[in-house]
C-alpha positions as CSV (number, residue, x, y, z in Angstrom):
1,M,126.6,161.2,116.9
2,K,130.1,161.1,118.3
3,H,132.1,157.9,118.4
4,E,131.0,155.7,121.2
5,P,133.8,154.9,123.7
6,D,134.9,151.3,123.7
7,Y,134.4,150.8,127.4
8,I,133.0,153.1,130.1
9,K,131.7,151.8,133.3
10,P,129.0,154.3,134.4
11,T,128.5,154.7,138.2
12,D,125.1,153.8,139.7
13,A,124.0,157.5,139.6
14,E,125.1,157.8,136.0
15,L,123.2,154.6,135.0
16,E,120.1,156.1,136.6
17,I,120.5,159.2,134.4
18,L,121.3,157.1,131.4
19,S,118.1,155.1,131.9
20,I,116.1,158.3,131.9
21,L,117.7,159.4,128.6
22,W,117.3,156.0,127.0
23,E,113.6,156.0,128.0
24,K,112.7,159.6,127.2
25,G,115.3,160.5,124.6
26,P,117.1,163.9,124.7
27,C,116.2,165.9,127.8
28,T,117.0,169.1,129.6
29,V,118.5,169.1,133.0
30,R,115.1,170.0,134.4
31,S,113.4,167.0,132.8
32,V,116.1,164.6,134.1
33,N,115.8,166.2,137.5
34,D,112.0,165.9,137.6
35,K,112.2,162.3,136.7
36,L,114.8,161.6,139.4
37,N,112.6,163.3,141.9
38,E,109.8,160.9,141.3
39,T,111.7,158.3,143.4
40,R,113.9,160.4,145.7
41,A,114.9,164.0,146.4
42,V,117.7,165.3,144.1
43,G,118.7,168.9,143.8
44,Y,118.8,170.5,140.4
45,T,122.4,171.5,140.8
46,T,123.3,167.9,141.7
47,T,121.7,166.7,138.5
48,L,123.4,169.4,136.5
49,K,126.8,168.5,138.0
50,F,126.3,164.8,137.1
51,L,125.4,165.7,133.5
52,Q,128.4,167.9,133.2
53,I,130.7,165.2,134.5
54,M,129.0,162.6,132.2
55,T,129.6,165.0,129.3
56,D,133.3,165.3,130.2
57,K,133.5,161.5,130.3
58,G,131.7,161.1,126.9
59,I,128.7,159.3,128.4
60,V,126.3,162.0,127.2
61,T,126.5,164.8,124.7
62,R,125.2,168.3,125.2
63,Q,123.4,170.5,122.7
64,E,123.1,174.1,123.6
65,N,119.9,175.9,122.5
66,G,120.2,179.4,123.9
67,R,120.3,179.1,127.7
68,T,118.8,175.6,127.5
69,H,121.1,172.6,127.4
70,V,119.7,169.3,126.0
71,Y,121.5,166.1,126.9
72,T,121.5,162.9,124.9
73,A,123.0,159.5,125.8
74,S,126.1,158.8,123.7
75,L,126.2,155.1,124.9
76,R,123.8,152.6,123.5
77,K,121.7,150.8,126.1
78,E,122.6,147.4,124.7
79,K,126.3,148.1,124.7
80,V,126.2,149.1,128.4
81,Q,124.1,146.1,129.3
82,N,126.5,143.8,127.5
83,Q,129.5,145.3,129.2
84,L,128.0,145.1,132.7
85,L,126.7,141.6,132.1
86,E,130.1,140.4,130.9
87,K,131.7,141.9,134.1
88,V,129.1,140.3,136.4
89,M,129.4,137.0,134.5
90,D,133.1,136.9,134.9
91,S,133.5,138.3,138.4
92,V,130.4,136.9,140.2
93,F,129.5,133.7,138.3
94,G,132.9,132.6,137.1
95,G,131.8,132.9,133.4
96,S,128.9,130.5,133.9
97,A,125.7,131.5,132.0
98,Q,123.9,128.6,133.7
99,Q,124.6,130.0,137.2
100,L,123.6,133.5,136.2
101,V,120.3,132.4,134.6
102,L,119.4,130.0,137.4
103,K,120.0,132.7,140.0
104,A,118.1,135.3,138.0
105,L,115.1,133.0,137.4
106,G,115.2,131.6,141.0
107,N,115.3,135.1,142.6
108,Y,113.0,137.1,140.4
109,R,109.5,136.3,139.2
110,A,109.4,136.3,135.4
111,S,106.1,137.1,133.6
112,Q,104.6,134.5,131.3
113,S,105.6,136.6,128.3
114,E,109.2,136.8,129.6
115,L,109.2,133.0,130.1
116,D,107.9,132.5,126.6
117,E,110.7,134.7,125.2
118,I,113.3,132.8,127.2
119,K,111.9,129.5,125.9
120,A,111.9,130.8,122.3
121,L,115.6,131.8,122.8
122,I,116.5,128.4,124.1
123,R,114.8,126.7,121.1
124,K,116.7,129.1,118.8
125,L,120.0,128.3,120.5
126,E,119.4,124.5,120.4
127,G,118.7,124.8,116.7
128,G,121.9,126.8,116.2
129,N,120.0,129.7,114.7
130,L,121.6,132.5,116.7
């Protein structure tokens, strides 16, 4: 795998494509396009153009197999999540984890298993075991 760039801020459309690649693994343009079309109409050539741009930016890599091109995310999901979270924390919540968590839990319904994981993380943080 190529060296992962230190910081790239994918656009919303690029994040949508990255999410597909993170979920499904390496994909052809057709596979990505089919998945995008499950929620909205996107032309094949539009998907191809986005993947070409993302390749140029280093967001994805392309493996050529004859006439078929297979694309793979070159950014780790966790790294992108951390970078975007840091930006939101600083710009929207003034660096306050409390405000972010309260807003997230107040506006979105968490499942019982998610609440259990959050409680376990809080216990871990309080015990200094992180």
